[in-house]
DOMARLUM-377299 format. One record per residue: x negated, y, z of N, C-alpha, C in turn; residue in one letter. Coordinates in nm, 2 decimals. Last residue first. Example, Ala and Ser with C-alpha at 12.3 -4.5 7.8 and 13.67 -1.06 7.14 Angstrom:
BEGIN
n.px / n.py / n.pz / ca.px / ca.py / ca.pz / c.px / c.py / c.pz / residuo
-1.28 / -0.22 / 0.71 / -1.37 / -0.11 / 0.71 / -1.29 / 0.00 / 0.79 / S
-1.32 / -0.57 / 0.78 / -1.23 / -0.45 / 0.78 / -1.32 / -0.33 / 0.78 / A
//
This chain:
BEGIN
n.px / n.py / n.pz / ca.px / ca.py / ca.pz / c.px / c.py / c.pz / residuo
-6.72 / 12.12 / 19.29 / -6.59 / 11.98 / 19.31 / -6.62 / 11.91 / 19.23 / X
-6.77 / 12.40 / 19.48 / -6.86 / 12.26 / 19.40 / -6.72 / 12.13 / 19.41 / X
-6.82 / 12.72 / 19.29 / -6.71 / 12.58 / 19.37 / -6.76 / 12.49 / 19.35 / X
-7.03 / 12.89 / 19.20 / -6.92 / 12.95 / 19.29 / -6.82 / 12.82 / 19.37 / X
-7.14 / 12.69 / 19.03 / -7.22 / 12.82 / 19.04 / -7.14 / 12.85 / 19.24 / X
-6.97 / 12.61 / 18.82 / -7.02 / 12.51 / 18.90 / -7.11 / 12.63 / 19.02 / X
-6.79 / 12.74 / 18.64 / -6.78 / 12.77 / 18.77 / -6.85 / 12.68 / 18.85 / X
-6.84 / 12.57 / 18.39 / -6.83 / 12.72 / 18.38 / -6.85 / 12.80 / 18.55 / X
-6.82 / 12.27 / 18.53 / -6.90 / 12.32 / 18.47 / -6.95 / 12.52 / 18.49 / X
-6.54 / 12.32 / 18.57 / -6.56 / 12.27 / 18.70 / -6.74 / 12.34 / 18.63 / X
-6.43 / 12.37 / 18.33 / -6.37 / 12.51 / 18.35 / -6.52 / 12.41 / 18.54 / X
-6.50 / 12.14 / 18.16 / -6.57 / 12.29 / 18.13 / -6.56 / 12.39 / 18.22 / X
-6.39 / 11.88 / 18.11 / -6.53 / 11.93 / 18.23 / -6.63 / 12.15 / 18.25 / X
-6.29 / 11.82 / 17.92 / -6.19 / 11.80 / 18.03 / -6.27 / 11.86 / 18.16 / X
-6.56 / 11.79 / 17.76 / -6.42 / 11.87 / 17.75 / -6.30 / 11.87 / 17.88 / X
-6.84 / 11.68 / 17.96 / -6.71 / 11.66 / 17.83 / -6.61 / 11.79 / 17.84 / X
-7.20 / 11.78 / 17.98 / -7.06 / 11.76 / 17.99 / -6.94 / 11.68 / 17.92 / X
-7.41 / 11.78 / 17.89 / -7.40 / 11.71 / 17.95 / -7.27 / 11.70 / 18.05 / X
-7.58 / 11.90 / 17.63 / -7.50 / 11.97 / 17.78 / -7.48 / 11.92 / 17.94 / X
-7.44 / 11.69 / 17.42 / -7.60 / 11.72 / 17.46 / -7.59 / 11.80 / 17.62 / X
-7.19 / 11.71 / 17.44 / -7.24 / 11.59 / 17.57 / -7.40 / 11.61 / 17.58 / X
-7.14 / 11.95 / 17.32 / -7.08 / 11.99 / 17.47 / -7.18 / 11.84 / 17.52 / X
-7.16 / 11.79 / 17.10 / -7.24 / 11.96 / 17.17 / -7.24 / 11.95 / 17.32 / X
-6.95 / 11.65 / 17.07 / -7.13 / 11.58 / 17.05 / -7.23 / 11.69 / 17.15 / X
-6.76 / 11.80 / 17.05 / -6.74 / 11.67 / 17.14 / -6.89 / 11.62 / 17.18 / X
-6.84 / 12.13 / 16.92 / -6.73 / 11.97 / 16.92 / -6.79 / 11.90 / 17.06 / X
-6.67 / 12.40 / 17.04 / -6.83 / 12.31 / 17.07 / -6.75 / 12.20 / 17.02 / X
-6.53 / 12.59 / 17.23 / -6.49 / 12.58 / 17.08 / -6.64 / 12.48 / 17.03 / X
-6.57 / 12.61 / 17.45 / -6.41 / 12.54 / 17.39 / -6.46 / 12.47 / 17.24 / X
-6.76 / 12.69 / 17.52 / -6.77 / 12.59 / 17.53 / -6.67 / 12.48 / 17.45 / X
-6.67 / 13.03 / 17.48 / -6.79 / 12.93 / 17.38 / -6.74 / 12.79 / 17.40 / X
-6.50 / 13.02 / 17.60 / -6.45 / 13.00 / 17.52 / -6.51 / 12.94 / 17.43 / X
-6.63 / 13.01 / 17.86 / -6.52 / 12.92 / 17.83 / -6.52 / 12.88 / 17.73 / X
-6.81 / 13.22 / 17.82 / -6.85 / 13.15 / 17.84 / -6.74 / 12.99 / 17.84 / X
-6.59 / 13.45 / 17.76 / -6.61 / 13.39 / 17.66 / -6.73 / 13.27 / 17.71 / X
-6.47 / 13.47 / 18.08 / -6.36 / 13.41 / 17.94 / -6.44 / 13.38 / 17.82 / X
-6.55 / 13.51 / 18.34 / -6.63 / 13.43 / 18.25 / -6.58 / 13.36 / 18.12 / X
-6.43 / 13.74 / 18.39 / -6.55 / 13.78 / 18.41 / -6.61 / 13.65 / 18.34 / X
-6.11 / 13.57 / 18.45 / -6.20 / 13.71 / 18.36 / -6.33 / 13.70 / 18.31 / X
-6.23 / 13.44 / 18.67 / -6.17 / 13.33 / 18.56 / -6.21 / 13.46 / 18.39 / X
-6.19 / 13.61 / 18.87 / -6.30 / 13.49 / 18.88 / -6.31 / 13.48 / 18.76 / X
-5.91 / 13.74 / 18.86 / -6.05 / 13.79 / 18.85 / -6.23 / 13.72 / 18.86 / X
-5.75 / 13.53 / 18.88 / -5.78 / 13.59 / 18.77 / -5.92 / 13.69 / 18.68 / X
-5.82 / 13.39 / 19.07 / -5.85 / 13.32 / 18.95 / -5.81 / 13.40 / 18.86 / X
-5.88 / 13.43 / 19.38 / -5.77 / 13.51 / 19.29 / -5.83 / 13.47 / 19.17 / X
-5.81 / 13.21 / 19.63 / -5.91 / 13.19 / 19.52 / -5.79 / 13.31 / 19.43 / X
-5.60 / 13.09 / 19.86 / -5.74 / 13.19 / 19.87 / -5.84 / 13.21 / 19.77 / X
-5.53 / 12.72 / 19.80 / -5.46 / 12.90 / 19.82 / -5.65 / 12.98 / 19.83 / X
-5.64 / 12.55 / 19.59 / -5.59 / 12.57 / 19.68 / -5.61 / 12.70 / 19.68 / X
-5.79 / 12.38 / 19.39 / -5.90 / 12.47 / 19.50 / -5.80 / 12.47 / 19.59 / X
-5.66 / 12.31 / 19.18 / -5.72 / 12.19 / 19.23 / -5.77 / 12.28 / 19.43 / X
-5.56 / 12.55 / 19.05 / -5.48 / 12.48 / 19.16 / -5.55 / 12.35 / 19.20 / X
-5.80 / 12.54 / 18.91 / -5.79 / 12.67 / 19.01 / -5.70 / 12.62 / 19.12 / X
-5.77 / 12.31 / 18.72 / -5.94 / 12.35 / 18.81 / -5.90 / 12.43 / 18.95 / X
-5.53 / 12.42 / 18.66 / -5.56 / 12.28 / 18.71 / -5.67 / 12.30 / 18.77 / X
-5.61 / 12.66 / 18.43 / -5.54 / 12.67 / 18.53 / -5.50 / 12.53 / 18.66 / X
-5.81 / 12.53 / 18.31 / -5.90 / 12.61 / 18.37 / -5.75 / 12.63 / 18.48 / X
-5.65 / 12.35 / 18.15 / -5.73 / 12.29 / 18.24 / -5.78 / 12.38 / 18.30 / X
-5.46 / 12.53 / 18.04 / -5.45 / 12.43 / 18.14 / -5.53 / 12.42 / 18.21 / X
-5.71 / 12.65 / 17.89 / -5.56 / 12.75 / 17.98 / -5.56 / 12.67 / 18.01 / X
-5.74 / 12.50 / 17.64 / -5.84 / 12.49 / 17.78 / -5.79 / 12.54 / 17.88 / X
-5.48 / 12.39 / 17.53 / -5.54 / 12.31 / 17.60 / -5.67 / 12.36 / 17.70 / X
-5.50 / 12.72 / 17.41 / -5.35 / 12.66 / 17.58 / -5.40 / 12.52 / 17.58 / X
-5.76 / 12.87 / 17.40 / -5.69 / 12.79 / 17.34 / -5.56 / 12.73 / 17.47 / X
-5.80 / 13.19 / 17.45 / -5.81 / 13.06 / 17.51 / -5.71 / 12.99 / 17.47 / X
-5.95 / 13.46 / 17.32 / -5.89 / 13.38 / 17.32 / -5.89 / 13.23 / 17.38 / X
-6.11 / 13.75 / 17.41 / -6.15 / 13.61 / 17.45 / -5.98 / 13.53 / 17.41 / X
-6.17 / 14.10 / 17.28 / -6.11 / 14.01 / 17.30 / -6.09 / 13.85 / 17.30 / X
-6.33 / 14.36 / 17.46 / -6.37 / 14.25 / 17.37 / -6.26 / 14.15 / 17.39 / X
-6.19 / 14.70 / 17.31 / -6.28 / 14.59 / 17.47 / -6.26 / 14.42 / 17.33 / X
-6.38 / 14.93 / 17.16 / -6.33 / 14.83 / 17.08 / -6.31 / 14.69 / 17.23 / X
-6.37 / 15.28 / 17.14 / -6.43 / 15.13 / 17.23 / -6.34 / 15.07 / 17.22 / X
-6.48 / 15.54 / 16.98 / -6.38 / 15.45 / 17.07 / -6.48 / 15.41 / 17.06 / X
-6.54 / 15.90 / 17.05 / -6.57 / 15.72 / 17.00 / -6.47 / 15.67 / 17.09 / X
//
């Protein structure tokens, strides 16, 4: 049986916002392992229009904060 990994492609802008989010938290966070588990949600939200994000009560620059809201209070 062949297994195919789920591949999630993040846009450069989203990748930069995620990096900035984790940089603002400081040291002591393994950003890779935390981020890897939520890549699908990050990509799904980034693919939404600004109007769709607004319906969720968030803006594009707050996607990382929204996805990781249960782990960090920022």
